[in-house]
N, C-alpha and C positions, 0 to 999 in steps of 0.2 A: 433135478438136479442130477448131471450124469458127466463122466469124463469119456473122451475120446479120444483113441491113437490106433495107430497101424497095427500094433501087435501089444494088446492091453496087456495079458497076462508075463509076458517076457519082460515088458517096461516095470510092470508092479515087484517081479522077482528081483529084476537086477537092482532096482532103488533100494528093495528091504535089505539085501546083502550088502550095499555099500552103506547104508545107514548102521548095519550090524557091526560092519567092518571098521568104521571110524568109532564107534562108541569102543568096540573091544581092542583095539587097539591104543586108546588111550586110558580105560580105567581095569582091564584085566587083571594087571599086575600090583593095581595099589590095594593095599591092606585096608580093613574097615576096622580094624582093633583100635586105632588112633582117632576115629573120626564117629559121627553118630551112625548108627545101622542104616538111616533109610538113606545118607547122602550119597553112596557111592550109585546104587541105585536110579536115583534120582538125576546124578547127571548125566549118567549114562543113557537113560531116557531120553534127558533134554537133547545131548548131542546127537543120539541116533534118529531121533525122529527129525531133527532140523537138516541131519544128514540126507534123511530119507523123501524129504519135502524138496530139497535142491535137487536132488537126482532124478526125481519127478519131472521137475523144469527143463531138465537136460533133453527130456526126449519129447520137449516141446506137445506135449497133450492139451485137447481142446476141452472145455467146460460148455457144457449143455443144459441151459435153463427153459424151465417150461414155466410163465406166470399166466394166468388168468385175470382179466378186470370187465367190469361191466362199464358200459360206456352208455350213459343215459341220453333221452333224443336231443337234437339239436334244434332248436326254435328259430326261423330266422324271422326278423322283424323288418317290413320297411316300411318309411313313412314318406310321404310325399311333402319336399319341402318347396315347391313351386310358387309364384306366386299367386298364381290362381285359386289356391287354398283360403286365403283370406280376403280374395276380393267380391265374395258373393256373400250373400244376406247371413252368411251362418259365421263369417267370417271370425268376427269376434267372440262368438262363444267358442269356437276353437282355440283361440287363443288363449281365453280364461279356463275351458273346462279340461279341454285336452289332455293337458298334460298330468292331471289327477288321474282322470279315466285310465289313461296307459300306464301309469304308474303301478295301480291297482290290479291293472290285466298281466304287469308282467310278474308283478308278485304273488299271482296264484300259482305258479309255473318256477317259481325259485324255490332248489333242493330237487326237483323232478326233472329238469333238463338243462341243457346248456341254453344259454340266449344268445343271439347276435343281434345287434340292433345297427341298422342302416339309413342315412338319408339319403333320398335321392332326386334329381332334378337334372340340372346339367348333365351330372354326372354321379355313381354313388359314391358314399364317404362312408366312413367306418365310424361314425359316432352322430348324434341326434343333436341338432341346433336347434330347431324350433324359428327360425329365422323368417321361412317360409318370403326368401327372396330370389329364389330359381328363377332365371330368366326363360327358360324354355323345358319342355319335360318330355323324355323319351320312355316310355312305359315299357319295352321291349329290352332297354338295356338292363335293367336291376334285376330282370330275369335270369337273362344270358351271362351275367356277372355271377349271380349265385352258383348258376349251373357249375360256372366254372371254378369258382373258389371253392366249392364244398360238394366236390363231385364223390371225394373218398369218405365224406364223413356221413355219420348216422343222421340223414335227415329226417325231420319227423313231421315239421309242418311249416308251412311258410304264412305269416300273415302281412297283408300288406294295406297300410289305410292310407287311400288317395282319394281325390275326386275323378279320375276315372279322366280327365282331360289331357291327351297330348298331342304336342305341335310339332313334333320329331320322330323321327324312324317310320318305324310298320306298327298294323295291329299287334298288340301284345298276345296275342291268344296262341299262336305259332310258337313262341319261346316259351310260356307257360304251359302248354298242354306237354311241354318236355319231359315235365316234372314226373318222378315217379311217388311224390307225397301230393295230398291235398292241398290248394290252397285257399284261403279264407280271407275274406274283404271285410275292412271295416270302410264302411261309404261315408263319403263327406261331402260339404258342398248343397249347390239348392239346384233341383232339378227340375223348379218352375220357369221355363221361359219368361223374359223379362222384356219389355218392351223395349227395342236396342237397335239402330242403324250400325251399320260395321264397313269398313273398307276392309273388303277380303283378298283373296289372291290377287298378287299382280305379276305381270309379264312384259318383259321389256328386254331392248338389247341394251347389254353393259358396255360395250363399247360401240361407239357410232362414228362414221367420218363427216369432217367439219362441214357445214354446209347443207349436210342431208337431214329429211326429215325423218324421226323415228316413230312408231308407234308404243303407246302404253297402254295394255288391256288391263283393265281393274274390274273386281267383282265387288259387285256395290249390294248389302243385304239389309232389308227390315224384317223385323222379327217383332212380333206379340201386339204391334198398333191396330190390328184388325182391318186396317183399310190404307190404302196407297197415301203415303206422306211425301208432301213436298218441302224439299229443304234446298240448301244451296252448296253446291261442288265449287271447290276451288282447287287449282296448283298453281303452288309455289315453290319458286327456287330460292333455296337456306344461300346466302353468301353472308360474309363477314360485316357489311356494313347496313346489312337490314335483308328483310326478305322481302322477294318481290312477286307479285302476283300475274304469272303469265296465263292463268285460264282462270274464268269464273262464269258460270250458270248455273240456272232452277234445273233441279232434276227431280223427277216423281218417282218412288221408290215403292214395289210390292214383291214382297217373297225376296229371291235373289234374282239379279240380273247382271248382264256385262256391258262394261261401255267402253270403246276404242277410241283414245285422243291421240291426233297426232302434235309432236311438238319438232321445233327446229334445232339443230346442233349448231350455234352461231360461235361461241369460241373455244378453242382449244382447251384441254384442262377436265377435273375433276369436276362433275356438277351434282349437286345435292338437290334434290327435287322430295316435295311434300303435296302429299294429296289427302285434305281437308274435308269432311262433309261437318256443316254445322248441326249442332246438337240441337234435339227437340225436346219439348218439356214432357217429361216421364222418363226419361232414359236413366238407367242405373249406372250405366259403364260407357263413360264417355271415351275410354282409352283409346278404343278400336275404330272412333271416328277418322283416326289419320294412319296414315302409313307411308314411311319413307323411300325413297329409293335412291341409287346413284348411277350416272351415265359417265362414262369415260368418253371425250370428242378426242380423235387422234386426227391426225393431219398430212400423215403420210401412210400409203398401201404398199404392203410388201406383195410382191408379184411371188408365185409359188407354182413350179413345175413338177408334175408327177409323171416322170418319164419311164416308161413298164415296157418289159419285154411282151406281154400279153397280158388283156383283161384279169383283174383278180379283186375277190372281195375287200381285201384289205385295203384298196385304194378308196374303196368306197367307206369304209370305217375311219379312214383318215380324214376325207373329206367332209362327212359327215361331221366330225370334231370339230373342223374349222370352218364350215359355212358360214354361221351365225356370229362370225367375227367379221365385221366392215373392212377390219384393217388387213386381212388377207383377200387377194386375187387368186384364185386355184384355177390352173389349166390341166390336162393330161393329155399325153402325147404317147403313143406306140412306138416300137420299134421298126415296124413295118411302113409306117404312114411316113407323111414327108418329114424333114427333120427340124424340128424348131427353131426359133432364134434363140439361142440359148442367153443372150445378152441380157436381154431386158428382165431376167430372172433373178429374185432374191436369193432363192432355194432353189436345189434340185432334188426333190426324191426319186432314186434309181432304186427301181423296183427289178428286181431278177437283173441286173445290168452292173457291170461289163460279162457280157455274154461273147465278144467278138474284140478282134483287135483294132477295127473300125469304132466301137464304143470305149474301148479302153483309150485310144488317139483322143477321141473326143474330152474324154473326162480328164485326161491330163492336161489338155488346154485350159480347160475350165478353171482347176486348181490351181494353173498355173496364175490365171487372171484374178484370183481370190475368192471364187464362189465356193459358197456352202453346201455341202452336198450330204444328204441322208441317204446312206447305202442300207438294203433290208432284203429280204429273201432268202429261201432257202436254195434257191437254184443259181444265186450268183456264181460265178467262175472266180474262186477265190485265188486262184492262182493269178490271173490279171489284178486282181483287186490288191494283192501283196506288192505288185509294182508300182501302184500309183502313189501310193503313201509309206509312212513308216510308222503311224498308232495302230495298225490292226493287222496281224500275220496270223494266218490261219492255214493249215495244209489238210488235205484229203485223208483221211483214213481208210473208209473206202467208199463206194456209190451209195451206202444204204442211208435211207432218211429216220432219225431217230425222233421221239418225242420228249420233249422236255417242258418241265415246268419252271416258273420264275420264282427266285428266292432274291428279295432285299439284299444287296450289297452294304456292306459297312464301310464307312468313310466318303461317300459322294457327297461334294460338295459344289460342283456345278449349277447344281438349283436343288430345291426344295421337292422331293416326293411328296405325292398328294397324299394327306395322314387316312384321307377315305379310301383310299384304294389298300394301304397297306393289310389290315386286315383281311383282305378278300383275294390275297395271291396265292393263299394255297390250295385255295380253290378254283383256280382258274383255270380253264380248258389247256392241256398241253400245247405247244405251238408245233410244228413240223419243223427240224433243223437237220441239217448235214452233220456227219459223221467226222468232224474236224478235232486237228489237234491244234492250240494255240500257244501262240507266243506274244506277250504283252509286249507292245510298243512303246514308245516314247509316249509321255503323255495321255495315255488311253486311262479315263476313269469309268468304271463299271457301275451304273445305278442297278440293274436287275441280274444276277446270276442265272447259271444253268442249274436246274435241279434235276437231273436223271434218274427215274423210281424215285427212292429215298435217300440216294446218294447227293451230298452237298458238294458242286464241284467249284473251281476258281473262273471255271470258263466265262466267258461273255455272253450275257443274251442282248441286253438294252445297254449299249455303252457309247462314249461321246470323246472327243478330243480338241482342244482349243489351242493345239501346240503348232497349228499351219501357219504361215506367213500372215495370211489374213484372212481367210475363210476359218470355218470349222466343220468339223465331221461328226458322222453319227453313225450307228450300226446295229441294225437287228439281224440276228442271225439264227432269222426262223422266219415262219409266216403260219398264219391264223390269227392274228391280233384280232380281225373281224369276229373271232370266238369271244373274245376277251370283251368286246363291248356289248355283245349279248348277255352275255353271263353276267356282267355287272348291272345291266340294264333289268336282268330277272331280278337280281338278288336284292337291289336297291330301289327297283321302278324309277330309275333311272342311271342314264349311262354316262353320267357327268365325272364321275371318279374317273373314267377312262379317258374320257376327254379331256381332263384336266391333265393327266398326263400326255398328250398328244401336243395339248398347247405348249405346255411348258416346255418340250423338247423341241418344237417350232421355235419358240421364242429364246432358248438358248443359241439354237442355229443362226436366227438372223441376227442376232447382235454383233456386230464387228468389234475385232479385241479394241481395248480400249489400251492405249499406250501411257496414260498420265501416270507418275509415281504412285498416286495413291488412289484407290479407287474403294469405295463403298459401297453397299447397295442392298436391295433387300428385294423377296418375289414379286411381291405385288403393291397397288396403291392402296386396296382397299380392305379394311379388315374389320371382321364383328370383334366388339367388345371384349367377347370372351376368347378371344383367339390371342395366341402369341406372336408376336413379332421377331422377326428372326433376320437382323442382320450379317454380312460378311463383308469381310474386307482383304485388299493385297496390298503390299507396297514394295515399289520394287525401287532398288538403286540405279544411277545413271549407265551401269552395264545391264540393266535388265533384269537384275538376279534380286529374288525373292530376299526380302528383310524380314527376320523372322523374332527381333525382339525390340518393336517399337512400342513407345507408348502414342496408342489410338485415342484421342476422346472424343467421345459423341454427346454432343449438346441438342436433346428435343425440345422445344419449345410450341407449347399448344396457341390458340390464337387468343387466348385469354390472358396470356403472359407470362402461363405456369412452366417453369423450366427445370428438365431432368437431366442429370449427369449421369456419365455412363462412361466405361471402357470396353474397348473391344480386346478381348484375350486370344493369344496365340495359340492356334490348332493346329493340325496334319497338313491341313491346305493353306493357312494362311491366317486370316483371322475372324474371328466372330462374337455375336452378343446376340443372348434370347431375351428379350421384354417380356415378362409374364403377362400384364393386363396395362393398359393404358384406358381410359374414360371415354366417351363419344368425343368428337371432335376433329379440328384440322391440325396437323401438326408439319412443320417444317423443322429439318435436321442438317447440322451442320458436324463436319469429322476433321480432325485437324491432327498431323504430327510433325516432327522434325527429322532430317538427316542432316547432323553437323547443324549449321547456321542455315539451313533451307527451311523453310517452312511450306506443308503441303495441304489442300483443303480439299475437300468433296461435300455436296451438300445435296439436298433431296427434299420430298414431301410425302407425306400418306394421310390418308384418313382412317378414323376409328369411326363406325357406324355402329350404333345399337336399336336392335329389334326387340319388342317388348312383345314377344309372341304370348304370355300368360295374360296380358290384358285383351287379346283379340276372341277370347273366349271365355265365359265366366260359367257357364250352365254344364252342372256336373253331368258327366257320361257314367251314371250306374251300370248301362248295358254291359258297356265295356266288363267292368269288374263281375258283374255276375254271370257272364258268359266265361269268364276264366274260371270262376268259382265252381259252376256247373263242370266244365269240360274235365276238371281235376277233382271233382268229387268233396268238393270243399262247399264252403258257406257264405254266404254274402249276408252283412248286418250294419244297419247304422251306427255309427262308431260309438254313438251313447248308448247302445247297448252290446259293446265289446263282452261283458260278461256271460253272454248269452252264448259265445262261442266257446267258452273255458270247457265245459263238456263236451262238446263235439269234438275239439282235439284231443283230449284225454283219452277217447273211447275209439279213437281211430287206430285201425291195424297198425299203422304205418308208425305212430308215438307210441313205443315200446323201446325199453332198454335192450341193447345186444350185449352177449356175451363174449368178449374176445381173449383168444388164446393166442400167446405169442411165443414164439422159440427165438432163443437168442445164443448164439453162441462165440465165445473167445476164447483166445490163447488162455492157458491156465496160469500164467505169469501175468495176465492183467487183472486177476481176481486179487482184490486188495488185502481179504483178510487172512487169507493165506500167506501173504507177506509179513502182515503183522503179526502172524502167530509164530514164523521163522525168526523174527527179528526178537519175538519174546522169549524163544527158548534160547536162542545163542544168548538175549542178555542176561538171563536166570543164571547159565549154566557158569558165565564169566563171575558175576557176582557172588554166588556161591562159593565157587571154587575160591575167589579171593578172599571171601570173610574167612574161610577156614583152612586158610593157608595152603592149597593145591596150585601150585605154580604150575 
């Protein structure tokens, strides 16, 4: 520990003279004949030393303290809590014996290591439950989560107890190989293939047009029977009044095969279907003999025109995101071709348009008619665009093109941003954008802001406005979103996250402004049972002004008659409510409130589905865990032999304590022992002086 100051010797000398002066002024004339010989020197020392220390504080010195400590290694223990862990023949044994084996294993490291225990399945948790009720498993997520949480810790080893089965995410080897410490695997589950029939992967259109046929492609699997198996295949429609069989036939299965069946969309609404394979004697797992899927049947098509200055890959990316939705009919026209009939389109996507006064006049007429328009492109004439509407205003700084990344904006409420896209935003390729100065107009809401280099800006990159008299407006101030689609596809093995952003943007732009006083809505009609349901609301008075303090009640009723009561709470944009979890089933809801004596209502419905991913496969994947252990320098053993890993972990070069030296600096005035000493010296002087009659 040491003191630092700008002029240390000058500081100490000055403080010494100040302390000495305070002591001499008070006590140099007092005779010690009438008092004990020791009293005057002690009083002088108390006063002088206290004055010296106080004078030091006036110079604001800092105290530097260096500490050393030993940090033990950190042992991370991950336990698979998914349903497949107890669905195999080993399940009862795991439930009975594993808790004691785990306890003994962890106790072997107590006192020598810090231990962190985590469950994982649908998500990673900070404790162990042992319930084995997880509905799906992503093996890559726990590894990435541990990397993020313990990046700066003295990580010594990671132990994972799992059956290796995963049904979400990607192969965990890539994330696990990023660890600088060995990964040790405790193998659970049964690797012996059992006799089994299963309905595997399904492919079907989520939205179809009424009266049309749609295809369902299903994967059917036979395993372990040794010869082809004949069974019955049924497709049922699940209805409130009872299931209806719409297709039934005999199938002969051998290995893995694909089967395509055509169904007809007969009525509007959300339809629930189930594919069922009859079980065969000897099957151990009947849960994977059926799979459910949902199809929304609509009775209207929206025509979308992509009107562009010239061909561009961004147009292809948008088309690919929308083409599988039969609700949309998409056409393309270029500025140099014949003028299209704009009246038949519900949405105009204007790419790098307007670029001329003629195009500006066309767009002005379309906006006057209430058309919704989505403006995009880095080479749009923003001077012409500024004169068309009042929501988005931009002025050129220079003709240079700059590269900008995307950052999610806070407070965007027009629709829910895709949750699967949010963690990918920072890694998406930059867009080409013009060098502009922005002035936020009336009613503009920003979904994504521009990130220029590492500088976060308030500038809009992806924004919308619903404040026009009839139609809605969208703006993308850049181009190159086709690279986003490719990047998302590369990272997730699917472009779905990008496609969902396009679909939600188009869906918002196609919705006509609702002038009802009370409007309550949710993002979609079909939810997973593990997915939260977000409600939004808006209430207007007779002057069409928002009412911010209303009591909006929401009742959600299941088809079995169970009722749930909620209230929508005010937020910056209106009202909102997040329902965390609801069981599988069909739900109807109604919202109500009042202004004065007038009562207003809004209603709708949605469906919650539950997919038991864990029941689809129960044959353990020990090969996955062994690959991870081998790649990281770890070891894999059966969970009953967990004690065999103890010596391997202890002998690892990474499983060592580290000596950490820390240097802390604080103002001397923050060091409490010094303040206590000053108080003690002054109190002692006062008490002694009072006791011996020195006033």
